N, C-alpha and C positions, 0 to 999 in steps of 0.2 A: 286325841288327834295329835299326831307328831308334827314337829316343826318342819319336816320336809315333805309333808303331804301336798299333793297337787290341789290347788284351790280353785282352778278354773275348769269349766266344762270343755274338755278337749274337742268334742264334736262341734260345738258352737264356734270355737276359735278357728278350727279347720275350715268350716263352712264360710265364715266371714272372710278369711284370707283367700280362699278359692274364689268367692264371688267378687271380692273387691279387687284382687290383683291377679287372678287366674294363676295362682301359685299353690304349691304343696307346702305342708308344714312339717318340720322335723320334730321328733319327740322331745328334743331338748328345750324347745320353746316353752313348754308348759312348766318346767322347773324354773326357768328364768322369770316368766310372768308371775308365778306363785311367789318367788322371792321378792319381786317388786311389790306385789300386793301386800305381803307380810310387812314390808318396811313402811308402806303407806299406812297400813292399819296401826302399826306401832306408833307412828307419829300422831295419828288421829286420837289414839287412846291417851297419849300424853297431853294433847291439847284439851281433851275433855277433862282429864284429871286436873290440869292446871286451872280450869274454870270451876272446879269443884263439882263436876257432874259425874254421874255414873252411866250416862247415856252418850254414845258417840253420835254426833250429828253430821249432816252433810258438810256443814261449814268447817268441821275439824279436818277435812281433807284438803282445804285450800291453804 
């Protein structure tokens, strides 16, 4: 898996935005969301590591 791979399901995001805001979604949205998810995951990984765990838990994202 490369560091620039899209991590979100594009069709789900498009459907959500269409249903919630009656708007279309540009292709660039998926790269931005994936970048933010990677940053969030990186922080969660560091939180788990700091607690001496090898499992990322939901609390690591807060």
